[in-house]
N, C-alpha and C positions, 0 to 999 in steps of 0.2 A: 529377084532372089537375093536374100540378105547373106552376106559373108559371115561365116562362123568365126568367133574370136579364137585367137590362138590359145591352145592349152599351154600351161606352164612348161611342160616338157617339150613342147614344140618351139618355144621361143629361142632357146640357144641355137637350134639348128637353123631357124629362119634368120636370126641375127648373123650367124656364121656365114650363111650363103650370101646374104645381102652385103656383108662387109667384104667378102671375097670378090663379089661382082663389082663393088665400088672400087676396090684397089685395082682390079683388072682394068676397069674403064678409065679411071683417072690417071693411073700410072702407065697405062699401055702394056701391062704385063700379060703374059700368056695365061690361058686358063689352066694349063698343065703346071705352070710354075706356082700359081696361086693355090692350086689344089694341094700342093705339098706343104703349105704353111701349117705349122703346129703352134701351140701356145708359146714355145720358146724361140720361134723364128724371129730373128732380129729384123727390125724395119729401118728406122732412121739411123743413118750412118752405115748401114749394111746394104741397102738398096740404092744404087746410084740414081734411080728414077725419083726417089723420095727426098727431094731437097726442100729448102725452106719455102720456095714458091709453090711446090707441089703440096706442101702441108696446108697452106691456105686454101687451095682448091679442094683438097681432100676434106677439110673441115666443113666447107660449104656444102659439098656433096653429101657428106654424112648427115648434116642437119636436114637436108632435103629428103634423103631416102629414109631416114629414121624418124622424121617429124619431131626433131628435138632442137633445142636452142643451146648453143655452146658459147659461154662467155669467155673472154680472154683469160680471166682469172682461173678458169677450169683447166686450162692446159698447162702442163709442166713438162719437165724433161723426161719423165717416165711414160707419158701418154703414148708416145709413138716408139717406145723402146722395143717392144715385141708385139707380135700378133695377139698374144694373150693379154697384154696390158691395154691395148687398144680395144679389144673386145670387152674387157672388164669396164673400161671407161664408158663405152657406149651403153652397156647394160645398166650401168649406174645412173645414166641420164634418162632411161626409159621410164615412163610413168609406172609407179608401183614396184619398181625394181631397186630403188635406192636403199 
């Protein structure tokens, strides 16, 4: 049975769920904590679990889970500023979303 492609309106929900699961798995955060993240939720500098070492691991995991390639030049200080900026960054890297 062939999987149906995601509809455009399904993408943000799928992206959101996958990103939340990735943050939970990589940073060891509880599902309850990650479920409360909104677009303005601060990440780097606000979450003790998200240090520079965790960023590298998180980037690798994001590449794997979203099947995208992230160049060093793609990352700047705003990428991990909030949940919303990280979501927007990933969305911009997805095929057909730039």
